[in-house]
C-alpha positions in Angstrom: -38.8 -183.9 -19.8 -41.2 -181.4 -18.3 -40.6 -180.0 -14.8 -42.6 -182.1 -12.4 -43.4 -179.1 -10.2 -45.2 -177.5 -13.1 -47.2 -180.7 -13.8 -48.0 -181.0 -10.1 -49.4 -177.4 -10.1 -51.4 -178.1 -13.3 -52.9 -181.3 -11.8 -53.8 -179.5 -8.6 -55.4 -176.7 -10.6 -57.4 -179.2 -12.6 -58.6 -180.8 -9.4 -59.3 -177.4 -7.6 -63.0 -178.1 -7.5 -62.4 -181.1 -5.2 -61.6 -180.9 -1.5 -59.1 -183.0 0.3 -56.7 -183.5 -2.7 -53.0 -183.4 -1.8 -49.7 -184.7 -3.1 -46.4 -185.7 -1.6 -43.0 -186.0 -3.4 -41.8 -189.6 -3.5 -38.9 -191.3 -5.2 -38.4 -188.5 -7.8 -42.2 -188.4 -8.6 -45.3 -187.4 -6.7 -48.1 -189.5 -5.1 -51.6 -188.0 -5.2 -54.3 -188.5 -2.6 -58.0 -187.8 -2.6 -59.6 -188.0 0.8 -56.5 -189.8 2.0 -56.7 -192.6 -0.6 -54.0 -192.8 -3.2 -55.4 -192.5 -6.7 -52.4 -191.8 -8.8 -49.1 -190.2 -9.2 -46.4 -188.6 -11.4 -43.9 -191.1 -12.6 -41.2 -189.9 -14.9 -42.8 -187.2 -16.9 -46.4 -188.6 -17.0 -49.4 -188.7 -14.7 -51.0 -192.1 -14.1 -53.9 -193.3 -12.0 -54.8 -196.7 -10.5 -56.9 -199.0 -12.7 -60.5 -199.0 -11.5 -63.9 -199.3 -13.1 -64.2 -195.5 -13.1 -60.7 -194.8 -14.6 -61.4 -197.4 -17.4 -64.8 -195.8 -18.0 -63.5 -192.3 -18.3 -60.4 -193.2 -20.3 -61.3 -196.2 -22.5 -58.4 -195.2 -24.8 -55.8 -195.4 -22.1 -53.5 -198.5 -22.3 -52.4 -200.0 -18.9 -48.6 -199.9 -18.4 -46.3 -200.1 -15.4 -45.2 -196.7 -14.1 -41.8 -198.2 -13.3 -40.1 -201.6 -13.5 -41.7 -204.2 -11.3 -44.8 -202.1 -10.5 -48.5 -202.9 -11.0 -50.0 -201.5 -14.2 -51.6 -198.1 -14.1 -53.4 -196.0 -16.6 -51.8 -193.0 -18.2 -54.2 -190.1 -17.8 -55.6 -189.0 -21.2 -58.2 -186.5 -19.9 -56.0 -184.2 -17.8 -57.0 -181.2 -20.0 -60.7 -181.8 -19.4 -61.1 -180.5 -15.8 -64.8 -181.5 -15.4 -64.3 -185.1 -16.6 -61.0 -185.5 -14.7 -62.7 -184.4 -11.4 -65.7 -186.7 -12.0 -63.3 -189.6 -12.6 -61.3 -189.0 -9.4 -64.6 -188.7 -7.4 -65.9 -192.0 -8.8 -62.6 -193.7 -8.3 -62.7 -192.9 -4.6 -65.1 -195.7 -3.5 -63.0 -198.2 -5.6 -59.7 -197.3 -3.9 -58.3 -199.2 -0.9 -58.3 -197.3 2.4 -55.0 -196.0 3.6 -53.1 -198.4 5.7 -52.7 -197.3 9.3 -49.1 -197.5 10.4 -48.6 -199.6 13.5 -46.7 -198.0 16.3 
């Protein structure tokens, strides 16, 4: 199993052309945000994104699967090594992603 920190660094490097990308460690993996909307994460030793029209368009070969038991299906990222395509996909996914829920005080 690859070291997640190395995968996080690689993903952040692949997305370096986009502003407002960040990640936070969560439950042994990482959650990735673009402009404060969650678009994907590292689960186990793989990177997956939410299923949207854009993610299906850019990765027609990716088969939906749950990142962990009981979770909604996500798409394993098959274009991680193509920086330009990966960034375009994340940009296009943005408008299809739910807004971040505001925590009530």
